[in-house]
TITORKOL-993404 format. One line per 4 residues: for each residue z, x negated, y of C-alpha. Coordinates in Angstrom, 1 decimal. Layout:
Z:X:Y; ...
END
This chain:
0.1:0.0:0.0; -0.3:-1.1:3.5; 3.7:-1.4:3.7; 3.6:-3.5:0.9
0.7:-5.9:2.5; 2.3:-5.9:5.8; 5.7:-7.1:4.5; 4.2:-9.5:2.4
2.1:-11.0:5.9; 6.0:-11.1:7.2; 7.1:-14.6:6.6; 10.3:-16.3:8.3
9.1:-18.2:11.5; 10.7:-20.9:12.7; 13.0:-21.1:15.6; 15.6:-19.2:14.1
19.5:-20.7:14.0; 19.7:-23.4:11.5; 22.1:-22.5:8.2; 23.2:-18.8:9.5
22.3:-15.7:7.2; 21.7:-12.5:9.6; 24.7:-10.5:10.6; 24.5:-6.6:11.2
25.7:-5.5:14.3; 24.6:-2.4:13.6; 23.7:-0.7:10.3; 22.1:2.8:9.5
24.6:5.8:8.4; 24.1:9.0:6.9; 22.2:11.7:8.9; 21.2:15.7:8.3
17.3:17.0:9.2; 18.2:20.2:10.6; 15.0:22.4:10.9; 12.2:20.2:11.3
13.7:17.6:13.5; 13.0:14.2:12.8; 16.1:11.6:12.1; 16.3:8.7:13.9
17.7:5.7:11.6; 18.7:1.9:13.6; 20.1:-1.1:12.8; 20.8:-4.4:14.6
21.2:-7.8:13.6; 22.2:-11.4:14.6; 20.2:-14.2:14.1; 17.2:-12.4:12.7
13.6:-13.3:13.2; 12.3:-10.0:11.3; 13.9:-7.0:10.1; 12.2:-4.2:8.3
13.7:-1.0:6.6; 13.1:-0.1:2.9; 13.2:3.7:2.1; 13.8:4.3:-1.7
12.5:1.1:-2.6; 9.2:0.9:-0.7; 8.7:-0.9:2.4; 8.2:1.0:5.8
5.0:0.3:7.4; 5.0:-2.7:10.4; 3.5:0.4:12.9; 6.5:2.9:12.0
8.8:0.4:13.5; 10.3:0.4:16.6; 11.3:-3.1:17.8; 13.7:-4.5:20.7
14.4:-8.5:21.0; 17.4:-9.9:22.9; 19.8:-12.8:23.2; 23.4:-12.6:22.3
25.0:-13.8:25.9; 28.3:-14.9:23.8; 26.3:-17.0:21.5; 22.8:-17.7:22.4
21.5:-16.3:19.3; 18.4:-13.9:19.0; 19.7:-10.4:18.6; 16.9:-8.2:17.0
17.1:-4.2:17.2; 14.7:-2.1:14.8; 14.8:1.9:14.7; 12.6:4.1:12.6
12.0:7.9:12.6; 12.4:10.0:9.2; 10.6:13.4:8.7; 11.3:16.3:6.5
8.1:16.2:4.9; 9.3:12.6:3.8; 12.3:13.9:2.3; 11.0:16.7:0.4
8.3:14.6:-1.3; 11.0:13.3:-3.6; 13.3:16.0:-3.8; 14.3:16.8:-7.0
14.2:13.2:-8.3; 16.7:11.6:-6.5; 18.6:11.6:-2.8; 16.4:10.0:-0.1
17.6:6.5:1.3; 16.9:3.4:3.7; 18.1:0.4:3.8; 17.5:-2.4:6.4
16.4:-6.2:5.1; 17.0:-9.1:8.0; 15.5:-12.2:7.9; 16.4:-15.5:8.9
15.8:-19.4:8.3; 18.6:-19.1:6.3; 17.6:-16.4:3.9; 18.3:-12.8:4.0
20.7:-10.0:4.4; 20.7:-6.3:3.1; 22.5:-3.4:5.0; 24.2:-0.2:3.6
22.1:2.7:2.5; 22.1:5.7:5.1; 21.0:8.8:3.0; 19.0:11.4:4.7
19.9:15.0:3.8; 18.3:18.4:5.0; 20.6:21.0:6.5; 19.7:24.1:4.5
21.4:26.9:2.5; 19.1:25.8:-0.4; 15.9:24.8:-1.5; 13.9:27.7:-2.6
11.5:27.5:-5.9; 9.4:30.3:-6.8; 9.0:31.4:-10.6; 7.2:33.9:-12.8
9.1:36.0:-14.8; 9.6:39.6:-15.9; 6.3:40.7:-14.9; 6.9:39.5:-10.9
7.6:36.4:-8.9; 11.4:35.5:-8.0; 12.5:32.9:-5.7; 16.3:31.6:-7.3
17.6:29.0:-5.4; 18.5:26.5:-9.1; 18.8:23.1:-6.4; 20.9:24.1:-3.7
20.5:21.1:-0.8; 23.4:19.7:0.4; 24.5:22.5:2.4; 26.2:21.4:6.0
29.3:23.8:6.6; 32.6:24.4:8.7; 34.8:26.7:7.9; 36.2:28.8:10.2
39.7:28.3:9.7; 41.8:25.4:10.9; 44.8:24.4:7.9; 46.9:23.8:10.6
47.2:24.4:14.2; 49.4:23.0:17.1; 51.8:25.7:17.7; 53.7:26.4:21.2
56.9:24.4:22.1; 59.6:23.9:25.1; 60.4:20.2:25.2; 62.8:18.2:27.6
61.5:15.7:30.1; 60.8:12.3:28.7; 60.8:13.6:25.1; 58.2:13.1:22.9
55.5:16.2:21.3; 53.8:15.6:18.3; 50.8:18.5:18.4; 49.6:18.5:14.8
46.0:19.6:13.8; 44.1:19.6:10.4; 40.8:21.2:11.0; 38.7:23.0:8.7
36.8:21.8:5.6; 33.0:21.3:6.9; 30.2:19.2:5.8; 30.3:16.7:7.6
33.2:16.3:8.2; 34.2:17.3:11.5; 35.5:15.6:14.7; 38.3:16.7:16.6
38.9:16.8:20.3; 41.8:18.0:22.5; 41.6:20.3:25.5; 44.0:20.6:27.7
43.6:23.2:30.1; 40.1:23.3:28.8; 39.6:19.7:30.3; 39.1:17.2:27.4
41.9:14.6:26.7; 40.9:11.2:27.2; 43.1:8.8:25.7; 41.3:5.9:27.0
42.5:7.3:30.3; 46.1:8.1:30.0; 48.0:5.5:28.4; 51.1:8.4:27.2
48.6:10.2:25.4; 47.0:9.1:21.7; 45.5:10.7:18.5; 46.4:9.9:15.3
44.0:8.9:12.5; 45.3:12.7:11.1; 44.3:14.2:14.3; 47.6:15.1:15.9
48.0:14.6:19.3; 50.9:12.7:20.5; 52.4:12.4:24.0; 55.0:9.6:24.0
57.0:11.1:26.9; 56.7:14.3:28.5; 56.1:14.6:31.9; 56.4:17.7:33.9
52.3:17.4:34.8; 52.1:17.6:30.6; 53.0:21.3:30.8; 50.1:22.8:30.0
47.8:25.0:26.9; 46.8:22.3:24.1; 43.4:23.4:21.9; 42.5:21.4:19.5
38.4:21.2:18.8; 36.6:20.8:15.4; 32.7:20.5:15.6; 29.9:19.0:13.2
26.3:19.1:13.8; 26.6:22.7:12.5; 29.3:24.6:14.2; 32.0:24.4:16.5
35.3:25.7:15.8; 38.5:25.9:18.7; 42.3:26.3:17.5; 44.5:29.0:18.9
46.1:27.4:22.3; 49.4:25.9:22.1; 51.1:26.3:25.5; 53.4:23.3:26.1
56.2:23.8:28.4; 58.3:20.4:29.8; 61.8:21.8:30.9; 64.2:19.6:33.4
68.0:20.4:33.0; 70.0:20.4:36.0; 72.2:17.6:36.9; 75.2:17.4:39.5
74.5:15.3:42.9; 76.9:13.4:44.0; 80.3:14.7:45.4; 80.4:15.0:49.0
83.1:14.4:51.5; 86.6:15.7:51.7; 86.8:18.7:53.9; 89.4:18.4:56.5
92.8:19.9:55.7; 93.0:23.7:56.4; 96.0:23.9:58.0; 97.1:21.5:60.9
100.2:21.4:60.5; 102.1:21.6:56.8; 100.6:21.7:53.5; 97.0:23.3:53.0
93.9:22.9:50.8; 90.6:20.5:51.6; 87.6:20.9:49.2; 84.5:19.0:48.4
81.6:20.5:47.1; 78.4:19.0:44.9; 75.3:21.0:44.4; 73.0:20.9:40.8
70.0:19.1:42.4; 70.3:15.6:40.4; 67.4:16.5:39.3; 66.7:20.4:40.1
66.4:22.5:36.6; 62.9:23.1:36.3; 60.9:25.6:33.7; 63.8:27.0:32.1
66.3:23.7:31.9; 70.2:24.3:31.7; 72.0:24.7:34.9; 74.8:22.1:35.8
78.2:23.1:33.6; 81.3:22.5:35.6; 82.5:23.3:38.9; 80.2:22.8:41.9
83.6:23.6:44.2; 86.4:21.0:44.2; 90.2:22.0:45.8; 93.0:19.7:45.8
96.3:20.1:48.3; 96.7:18.3:51.6; 99.6:17.8:53.8; 99.5:17.4:57.7
102.0:16.2:59.2; 103.0:18.4:62.3; 103.6:17.3:65.6; 106.8:16.8:66.8
107.9:17.3:70.6; 110.3:15.1:72.0; 113.8:16.4:73.6; 116.3:15.0:75.3
120.2:13.8:73.9; 122.9:14.8:75.8; 123.7:13.1:79.2; 126.1:9.8:78.6
129.5:9.9:80.6; 129.3:8.3:84.0; 129.6:4.9:84.0; 132.7:3.6:86.5
131.9:3.2:90.3; 130.2:0.1:91.1; 130.2:-2.0:94.0; 127.3:0.1:95.6
129.6:3.3:95.7; 127.2:4.5:92.9; 127.9:5.3:89.5; 125.4:6.0:86.8
124.6:7.8:83.3; 121.7:8.0:80.9; 120.1:9.9:78.3; 117.3:9.3:75.5
114.4:11.2:74.3; 115.7:11.2:70.5; 117.2:14.4:69.7; 114.4:14.7:68.4
112.2:11.4:69.0; 108.4:12.2:69.9; 105.7:11.7:66.4; 102.7:13.1:64.8
101.3:13.3:68.4; 104.1:15.5:69.8; 104.6:15.5:73.8; 107.4:12.9:75.1
110.2:14.4:77.0; 109.7:15.0:80.7; 112.2:14.4:83.2; 114.2:11.2:84.2
116.3:9.2:81.8; 118.8:7.4:84.6; 120.7:9.9:87.0; 122.7:7.7:89.8
124.9:9.3:92.2; 127.1:8.5:95.0; 130.8:8.1:93.9; 132.9:8.0:96.8
131.5:11.0:98.7; 129.8:8.8:101.4; 133.0:7.1:102.3; 132.0:3.7:100.6
131.1:0.8:103.2; 128.6:-1.2:101.6; 128.8:-3.9:104.2; 132.3:-5.2:103.9
133.0:-8.4:102.8; 135.3:-8.9:99.8; 138.9:-9.6:100.5; 141.3:-12.0:99.0
142.8:-9.5:96.3; 138.7:-8.8:94.8; 138.6:-12.5:94.7; 142.2:-12.6:92.9
141.0:-9.9:90.2; 137.7:-11.6:89.5; 139.5:-14.8:88.9; 141.5:-12.8:86.4
138.8:-11.1:84.5; 137.1:-14.4:83.8; 140.2:-16.1:82.6; 140.4:-13.0:80.1
137.1:-13.0:78.9; 137.2:-17.0:77.8; 140.3:-16.5:75.9; 138.9:-14.0:74.2
135.6:-16.5:73.2; 138.1:-18.7:71.8; 140.1:-16.4:69.8; 136.9:-15.1:68.3
135.6:-18.7:67.5; 138.8:-19.6:65.6; 138.7:-16.4:63.7; 135.0:-17.4:62.7
135.8:-21.0:61.5; 139.0:-19.6:59.1; 136.8:-16.8:57.9; 134.0:-19.6:57.1
136.5:-22.3:56.1; 137.8:-19.2:53.4; 134.4:-18.4:52.3; 133.4:-22.0:51.8
135.1:-22.1:48.6; 132.9:-19.5:47.2; 129.4:-20.8:48.2; 130.0:-24.7:48.7
129.3:-25.4:44.9; 127.1:-23.4:42.6; 129.3:-23.4:39.5; 131.9:-21.7:41.4
129.9:-18.8:42.2; 130.0:-17.9:38.7; 133.3:-15.9:39.5; 130.9:-13.1:40.5
128.7:-12.8:37.4; 130.5:-10.0:35.6; 130.6:-9.3:31.6; 130.0:-12.5:30.7
131.3:-13.1:27.2; 133.1:-15.8:26.0; 130.4:-18.8:25.4; 131.9:-21.3:22.9
129.7:-24.3:21.5; 129.9:-25.6:18.3; 128.7:-28.2:16.1; 126.3:-27.0:13.5
127.6:-27.3:9.8; 125.8:-30.0:7.2; 124.9:-26.9:5.1; 123.5:-24.4:7.4
119.5:-24.6:7.6; 119.0:-24.9:11.5; 116.3:-24.4:13.4; 117.6:-26.4:16.5
121.0:-28.1:16.8; 122.6:-29.1:20.4; 125.4:-31.2:20.2; 128.0:-30.5:23.6
129.5:-32.9:25.1; 133.3:-32.0:23.6; 135.0:-35.1:25.6; 134.6:-33.2:29.1
136.9:-31.1:30.4; 136.3:-27.2:30.7; 137.8:-25.1:33.9; 138.5:-21.6:33.4
138.0:-19.0:36.4; 139.3:-15.5:36.3; 138.1:-12.4:38.3; 134.6:-11.0:38.8
132.6:-8.6:40.9; 131.2:-6.4:38.5; 133.6:-6.2:35.7; 132.4:-4.8:32.6
134.5:-2.4:30.4; 134.0:-3.9:27.3; 134.3:-7.6:27.7; 137.0:-10.5:29.0
137.0:-11.6:32.6; 136.8:-15.5:31.9; 134.0:-17.3:31.3; 134.4:-20.8:29.7
131.8:-23.4:29.6; 131.9:-27.2:29.6; 130.7:-29.7:32.0; 127.8:-30.9:30.1
124.7:-32.5:31.4; 123.1:-29.0:31.7; 125.4:-27.8:34.1; 126.9:-29.0:37.1
130.4:-30.6:37.3; 132.6:-27.7:38.5; 135.2:-28.5:41.4; 139.3:-28.5:40.2
141.2:-25.3:40.7; 141.8:-21.6:39.7; 139.8:-18.9:41.9; 140.4:-15.4:41.9
138.3:-12.7:43.8; 139.7:-9.2:44.3; 137.5:-6.0:44.2; 137.4:-2.3:44.0
136.7:-0.2:41.1; 133.4:0.3:39.7; 133.2:3.7:41.3; 134.2:2.6:44.6
131.9:-0.4:44.4; 129.0:1.9:43.8; 129.3:4.2:46.4; 130.2:1.1:48.7
126.8:-0.4:47.9; 125.1:3.0:48.5; 126.6:3.2:51.5; 125.7:-0.3:53.2
122.1:0.1:51.6; 122.0:3.4:54.0; 123.0:1.3:56.9; 119.6:-0.4:56.6
116.7:1.3:58.0; 114.4:0.3:55.1; 116.4:2.2:52.6; 116.9:5.1:54.1
114.5:6.6:51.8; 116.3:5.6:48.7; 117.7:8.1:46.7; 121.7:8.5:46.5
121.9:9.9:42.9; 122.4:6.9:39.9; 120.2:8.3:37.7; 116.9:6.9:39.1
118.6:3.8:40.7; 120.6:0.8:39.8; 122.1:-2.0:41.3; 124.2:-5.6:41.0
125.1:-8.5:42.4; 123.5:-11.6:41.2; 123.8:-15.5:41.9; 121.9:-18.0:40.1
122.0:-17.6:36.5; 120.3:-14.0:37.2; 120.1:-10.6:35.1; 118.6:-8.1:34.7
118.8:-4.2:36.2; 117.5:-0.8:33.8; 117.2:2.5:34.8; 118.1:3.8:31.3
115.4:6.1:29.3; 112.4:5.2:32.1; 111.1:2.1:30.5; 111.7:0.4:33.9
113.5:-2.6:34.7; 114.1:-6.2:36.5; 114.2:-9.4:35.2; 116.2:-11.9:37.7
115.6:-15.1:35.5; 118.1:-18.0:35.8; 117.6:-19.9:39.1; 115.3:-17.1:40.4
118.1:-17.1:43.0; 118.7:-20.5:44.9; 122.4:-22.1:44.5; 124.8:-21.5:46.6
123.3:-17.6:47.0; 124.5:-14.1:46.0; 121.9:-11.5:46.0; 122.7:-7.5:46.0
119.6:-6.5:44.4; 118.5:-2.8:43.6; 116.0:-0.9:41.4; 114.7:2.7:42.4
112.3:4.8:40.7; 110.9:7.0:43.3; 109.9:11.0:42.8; 106.2:11.1:43.8
106.8:13.8:46.4; 109.2:11.3:48.2; 106.4:8.6:48.8; 102.9:9.3:49.8
100.6:7.3:47.9; 97.1:7.3:49.5; 94.0:7.6:46.6; 90.6:7.2:47.4
87.4:8.6:45.5; 88.3:8.2:42.0; 91.8:6.1:42.3; 94.3:7.6:40.1
98.2:7.1:39.9; 98.4:5.0:36.6; 102.4:4.2:36.5; 105.7:5.3:38.5
106.4:4.2:41.9; 109.0:1.4:41.3; 111.0:-0.3:44.7; 113.1:-3.4:43.8
114.8:-5.4:46.8; 116.0:-5.7:49.3; 112.9:-7.0:50.4; 112.2:-10.2:52.2
114.8:-12.2:49.9; 114.0:-15.8:48.8; 113.3:-16.1:45.0; 112.4:-19.4:43.6
110.6:-18.2:40.9; 109.1:-14.8:39.8; 111.2:-11.8:38.9; 109.6:-9.6:36.4
109.2:-5.9:36.9; 108.8:-4.0:34.0; 107.1:-0.1:34.2; 105.5:2.0:31.9
101.6:3.3:32.5; 99.0:5.9:30.9; 95.5:4.4:31.1; 93.6:3.3:28.4
92.6:0.0:29.6; 89.2:-1.5:29.2; 86.9:-3.8:31.6; 84.2:-1.9:31.4
85.6:1.6:32.6; 88.7:0.6:34.9; 88.9:-1.6:37.6; 93.0:-2.0:37.9
95.0:-3.0:40.8; 98.5:-3.6:41.6; 99.7:-2.2:44.9; 102.6:-3.2:47.5
103.5:-1.3:50.6; 104.3:-3.2:53.5; 106.7:-3.4:55.6; 105.0:-0.9:58.4
104.4:1.4:55.3; 100.7:0.6:54.4; 99.7:0.4:50.8; 97.9:-3.1:50.0
96.1:-4.0:47.0; 98.1:-7.4:46.2; 96.2:-8.0:42.6; 93.6:-7.2:40.6
93.2:-6.7:37.2; 91.1:-8.8:35.2; 90.0:-11.0:38.2; 91.1:-14.1:39.5
94.6:-13.7:41.5; 94.2:-14.1:45.4; 97.5:-15.4:45.4; 100.4:-17.0:43.4
102.8:-14.4:44.3; 101.9:-12.1:41.9; 100.8:-11.8:38.1; 100.5:-8.6:36.0
100.8:-8.8:31.9; 99.1:-5.3:31.0; 99.9:-4.1:27.5; 98.9:-0.7:25.6
102.0:1.4:27.4; 103.6:-1.3:29.9; 102.8:-3.8:32.2; 104.8:-6.7:33.4
104.4:-7.7:37.4; 105.7:-11.3:38.2; 106.6:-11.2:41.8; 108.4:-13.3:44.3
108.8:-11.1:46.8; 110.4:-8.0:46.0; 109.2:-4.6:47.2; 107.7:-1.3:46.4
105.2:-1.4:43.7; 102.5:1.0:41.8; 100.3:0.5:39.4; 96.6:2.4:40.6
93.2:2.6:38.6; 89.7:3.2:39.8; 87.3:4.5:37.1; 83.8:3.0:36.6
82.5:5.7:34.2; 82.9:8.6:32.9; 84.2:7.2:29.8; 87.5:6.3:31.5
90.5:7.9:30.0; 94.2:8.2:31.0; 97.1:9.7:28.5; 98.8:12.8:28.6
101.6:13.5:26.7; 101.8:17.6:26.1; 105.0:19.0:25.3; 105.9:22.1:24.7
109.0:24.2:25.6; 110.9:27.6:24.8; 114.2:29.1:26.2; 117.2:28.2:23.7
118.1:31.7:23.8; 116.0:35.2:24.2; 118.2:37.9:25.2; 115.2:40.2:26.3
112.0:40.8:24.9; 109.8:38.4:27.1; 109.8:35.1:25.7; 107.9:32.0:27.5
106.6:28.8:26.3; 105.5:26.4:28.3; 103.4:23.6:28.2; 103.6:20.5:30.0
100.7:17.9:30.7; 102.4:14.9:32.1; 101.3:11.3:32.4; 102.4:9.3:29.4
104.9:7.2:30.3; 108.9:7.5:29.9; 110.2:8.7:33.3; 108.0:11.8:33.5
109.5:12.7:30.4; 112.8:12.0:31.2; 112.7:13.9:34.4; 111.1:16.9:32.4
113.9:17.1:29.5; 116.3:17.0:32.3; 114.4:19.9:34.1; 114.9:21.9:30.8
118.3:21.0:30.1; 119.0:22.8:33.5; 116.5:25.9:32.5; 118.3:26.5:29.3
115.0:25.4:27.5; 114.6:23.7:24.1; 111.8:21.5:22.3; 109.3:23.1:20.2
107.2:20.5:18.7; 106.5:17.0:18.5; 105.2:15.7:22.0; 101.4:15.1:21.3
99.1:12.8:23.3; 95.7:13.9:25.0; 92.8:11.4:26.2; 91.7:13.0:29.3
88.5:11.4:30.8; 87.1:11.4:34.3; 84.4:14.0:33.3; 85.1:16.1:36.1
85.9:18.5:33.5; 89.4:20.7:33.5; 92.3:21.0:31.0; 92.2:24.5:29.2
95.2:26.0:27.2; 95.0:29.2:24.7; 97.0:30.6:22.1; 96.1:32.0:19.2
96.5:33.4:15.6; 99.7:35.0:16.7; 100.8:38.2:14.1; 99.7:41.5:16.6
102.3:43.4:14.3; 105.4:41.6:16.0; 104.3:40.0:18.8; 101.6:40.5:22.0
100.5:38.4:24.8; 100.7:39.2:28.5; 98.0:36.8:29.2; 95.2:38.5:30.4
92.4:35.9:30.1; 91.3:34.1:26.8; 92.5:31.0:28.1; 94.6:29.2:31.3
93.2:26.3:33.1; 94.3:23.1:35.1; 92.0:22.0:37.5; 90.7:18.6:36.7
91.9:17.1:40.3; 95.5:18.1:40.0; 95.6:16.1:36.3; 93.3:13.1:37.0
95.2:12.2:40.9; 98.5:11.8:39.1; 100.2:12.9:41.9; 101.8:16.2:40.2
103.8:14.8:37.8; 105.1:17.9:36.1; 101.9:20.1:35.7; 102.6:23.2:32.8
101.3:26.7:32.5; 103.6:29.4:30.7; 102.7:31.3:28.1; 104.3:34.9:28.4
105.0:37.0:24.9; 106.1:39.9:24.6; 107.8:40.7:21.3; 108.0:44.1:20.0
111.1:44.4:18.4; 114.5:42.6:19.5; 114.8:42.0:16.0; 112.1:39.8:15.8
113.2:36.1:15.4; 110.1:34.0:13.6; 107.5:33.2:15.9; 104.2:31.8:14.3
101.2:30.9:16.4; 98.5:28.1:17.3; 98.3:26.6:21.0; 95.4:25.1:22.0
94.9:22.3:24.3; 91.6:20.8:25.3; 89.7:19.2:27.9; 86.2:21.1:28.3
83.6:18.9:26.5; 86.4:16.0:26.0; 89.4:15.5:23.4; 92.1:18.2:22.1
95.1:19.1:20.4; 96.4:22.0:18.8; 100.2:23.0:18.0; 101.4:25.0:15.0
104.1:26.7:15.9; 106.5:28.0:12.8; 109.8:28.4:14.1; 112.9:30.7:14.4
113.9:31.5:18.3; 117.4:32.4:17.7; 118.3:28.9:15.7; 115.9:26.4:14.9
116.5:23.4:16.8; 114.7:20.6:14.5; 113.0:19.0:17.8; 116.4:18.6:19.3
116.6:14.8:18.4; 113.7:14.3:21.1; 116.2:15.0:23.9; 118.1:12.3:24.6
121.8:12.5:25.5; 123.2:11.9:29.0; 125.7:9.5:27.2; 123.0:7.1:25.6
122.6:5.8:29.2; 123.0:2.1:28.1; 124.4:-0.5:30.8; 121.9:-0.1:34.0
123.2:-3.9:35.4; 123.7:-7.3:33.2; 124.7:-10.1:34.9; 124.2:-13.9:33.9
124.0:-14.8:29.9; 124.5:-10.9:29.0; 121.3:-10.0:30.2; 119.2:-12.3:28.0
118.7:-12.6:24.5; 118.6:-16.2:24.6; 121.5:-18.8:25.4; 121.7:-20.3:28.4
122.0:-24.0:26.7; 119.5:-23.4:24.4; 116.9:-22.1:26.7; 117.0:-24.9:28.9
116.7:-27.5:26.0; 113.5:-26.0:24.9; 112.3:-25.6:28.5; 113.3:-29.6:28.8
111.3:-30.0:25.4; 108.4:-28.3:25.5; 107.2:-28.6:29.2; 106.2:-32.2:29.4
102.6:-32.8:27.8; 103.3:-33.2:23.8; 101.4:-35.2:21.2; 99.2:-33.4:19.4
99.3:-29.9:21.9; 102.8:-29.6:20.9; 103.9:-28.2:23.9; 104.7:-24.8:26.1
100.4:-24.1:25.2; 101.2:-24.1:21.5; 104.0:-21.8:21.9; 102.2:-19.5:24.3
99.5:-19.1:21.5; 102.1:-18.8:19.1; 103.6:-15.8:20.9; 100.0:-14.4:21.8
100.2:-15.6:25.1; 97.6:-18.0:25.4; 95.1:-15.8:27.7; 97.7:-16.5:30.7
97.8:-20.1:30.2; 96.1:-20.6:34.0; 98.8:-18.6:35.4; 102.0:-20.7:33.5
100.0:-23.7:34.4; 100.2:-23.0:38.0; 104.4:-22.5:37.9; 106.5:-25.3:37.9
108.0:-25.1:34.6; 105.5:-23.4:32.5; 107.9:-22.8:29.3; 110.5:-21.1:31.6
107.7:-18.5:32.5; 106.4:-18.0:28.7; 110.4:-17.4:28.0; 111.2:-15.1:30.6
108.3:-13.0:29.8; 109.7:-12.7:26.1; 112.9:-11.5:27.5; 111.5:-8.7:29.5
109.0:-7.5:26.3; 112.0:-7.7:23.9; 115.2:-6.8:25.5; 117.5:-5.5:23.9
115.8:-5.6:20.7; 114.0:-8.6:20.3; 114.1:-10.7:17.0; 115.3:-13.9:18.1
114.4:-15.1:14.5; 110.5:-14.7:15.1; 111.1:-16.6:18.6; 112.8:-19.5:16.7
109.7:-19.5:13.9; 107.3:-20.2:16.9; 109.7:-22.9:18.6; 109.9:-24.7:14.5
106.4:-24.1:14.4; 105.6:-26.3:17.5; 108.4:-28.6:16.5; 106.1:-29.4:13.5
103.7:-30.7:15.5; 105.8:-33.3:17.0; 109.2:-34.9:15.4; 110.7:-35.2:18.5
111.2:-31.5:18.9; 113.7:-29.2:17.5; 114.1:-25.7:16.8; 116.8:-22.8:16.9
119.6:-22.0:14.2; 119.8:-18.2:14.2; 123.7:-18.7:14.1; 123.4:-20.7:17.3
121.4:-17.4:18.8
END
């Protein structure tokens, strides 16, 4: 044939790239002939000098090829592209024998390469073949051709959905079966979705449409479209709605107080616009308005006091009288007094002569007055010198002031026995004399009035002689001390009772003040008071309504407000103030500061916990439920926290009280929500004792988060045949800010119940307390209201208050001489690190090494902190074991025996 002849003539030509076989960039693909339209087949190869089609094993005539030459820009190799057309007649010629197929053959100087086969089919229902039978012609369809088709129904269609913004969306689509297989495309509001133009969109190999992050612009109707050469099918449209949940804006500033004088309200608001809810998104949960109480100081106008008495008549023949604007003094913007404060009048009825010279009698009078004044001054000086000389015996020597340290137990230092396993042995100097002093300033009822100490090398030599100090009874002494405090302006705000105050007189041996059942104490270490000085020291727990502590923003009070003083006294070593707190501390959730009130009454930040201290005057050891404040300046302190995230939480103590006796049908259950500190619980217990209440359940702890959600309380599962609740709503609620500020200590809700019969005494119910979207606790109550006292052990009797003041060695667990030996041994740097650093590590205090190192005696700081943390129940054996571990590192060190402790 002509095609074969042309094929034999087509020989490779020179110029092709050597040693490279042709590579097809485009190969022919299967096609269908619809009706009588011819189809086109194409192929492209490089490097190629000749390309020809072969169909069903026969070469296609060269004249039927359309050839195009070009060069590959990247490699510079020749590229050849060839096309042919196939008609319906060509396919029908061989129908029934085999399928019609074509493939390309490409030549280069290195050889030939064949492309894949492309099948050409006729798109028809079947191929009609006439046959004779039964006396007539009929047209059966014995050989149906490959029938292209596209069914009508999708196997899976996209469904309408509502999704949150930035959420991923997957719209599935499984097109109907078809020959050839259908191609799939997506429409958004009848516009074609092109993944090449939108990086947020892509189509999976299974034809699903994926939106990586939903946007508001993606709210639309989506349609899956399947098509082939036969038909085009559309799925049902799926409506996708992208919604936005509302979010709160930040709180606005607090409004001004509703009253210009006295107690009122202030509020702040926020809006649900961050973001605003859209397309059916949820509205913000919680309150959009917060209220808080506020107090505005009322202006007080000044008023005159009574006129003083007239003065004596002067040389100018006048006398005068005065008054002060002090009843009351103007304050808080009040008006000053109007009128003169000095009144002057003639005292001789205008009969006095101003120009007369003084006579001899006047000169004698003046000389006599001057002589009397000189005598009085001399007598006063003599009295002062006598008094100072008498008092010099008390203050001249350090050891002499030990007669003022009340409650000392007799201390006798004995040599250790040979058979006693000792960790520390101190050999006293028994050859020296021992002096005995009698008398004390604050005597203990259970201790002798004598102190015996050897004049060893650890103590200064004592002067000879015996000294006696006369003192009043303990009852009158406390009254005198409070009276002395009340005369000083700084102490006028101190409570006059004994339950929230402790006081004592201390010298260089130190001591301890404690407010019973509150966890509040003040440790005055040895040598904190300069030798030769005696201080009267007090420790006071303030009620929060007595001291106004301003809080801003997310700040909250975490501890009681405690005063120790007098302020301004000289301390040579830090005292340690211990008090409880209610914070679940974590650096990522809290910024905690120690505040101190200045002399002007303003509160200042003196220490930020976790940060480098700005001064060496203050330091704080924060533990799970207590903090220990090192301070060299006494004053008024409080621990304040500022939440850094909504995960910040405080501990609340939930306590249930009810009447111990119930004479009426009504029965009240009071649920207190308190800051989890001992002092607040103590005051509630004292209040309930006055009200005749009893504890009806073990206290529980609830973690209250800074989420602006309120605290809710409800009662459930109460037998309706015996009791009914008078609560109209399903729950009670305490506003978030009232709890979070920490300034309202006794927050509580009352559930008023009514028993249907006076004989009903058994009460069974459940009380739930929970923060909205937060932590919660439940109380199961099942007791007899007439005689059940199983929780009375939680109420500490008033008699179990302990000694509020301990002076001298009785205030410390570690004996003074042993303490001094430990300090002198561990303060100097030791071999192999056997010094105070290792002791701090053994006691789990190594996080405070930098603070200890900044002090003259790091070991003393460690022992002082141990005393503050472990008094009165500290285990000296554990401390001795820690000291012994340090001693093993250095043979020169020693340890303490339990007997000596």
